[in-house]
C-alpha positions in Angstrom: 2.2 9.3 51.9 1.7 7.9 48.4 0.1 11.1 47.1 2.9 13.2 48.5 5.4 11.1 46.5 3.3 11.3 43.4 3.2 15.1 43.3 7.0 15.7 42.7 7.0 13.1 40.0 4.2 14.9 38.1 6.0 18.3 38.6 9.2 16.8 37.2 7.4 15.4 34.2 5.7 18.7 33.6 8.9 20.7 33.7 10.6 18.2 31.5 7.8 18.4 29.0 7.9 22.3 29.0 11.7 22.2 28.7 11.4 19.9 25.6 8.8 22.2 24.1 11.0 25.3 24.7 14.0 23.7 23.2 12.3 22.5 19.9 12.3 26.0 18.3 16.0 26.5 19.4 17.0 23.2 17.7 15.1 24.2 14.5 16.7 27.6 14.4 20.1 26.1 15.0 19.8 23.7 12.1 18.7 26.7 9.9 21.8 28.6 11.1 24.0 25.7 10.2 22.5 25.5 6.7 22.9 29.2 6.2 26.6 29.1 7.2 27.2 26.2 4.9 25.5 28.1 2.0 27.6 31.2 2.7 30.9 29.4 2.9 30.0 27.6 -0.4 29.3 30.9 -2.1 32.6 32.3 -0.8 34.6 29.4 -2.1 32.9 29.7 -5.5 33.9 33.4 -5.6 37.5 32.5 -4.8 37.6 29.8 -7.4 35.9 31.9 -10.1 38.3 33.2 -12.9 38.9 37.0 -12.7 
């Protein structure tokens, strides 16, 4: 009975680890996207404020 209870725990741990591994690149690309958007909006505001 003890081994049967241990199997789902290891499966849950494994899926959690794989989910974390999968989400890491997404988090990294998301932070890059935020930085890009910030840079673009900064450029736009500079163009608007620039004298003609």
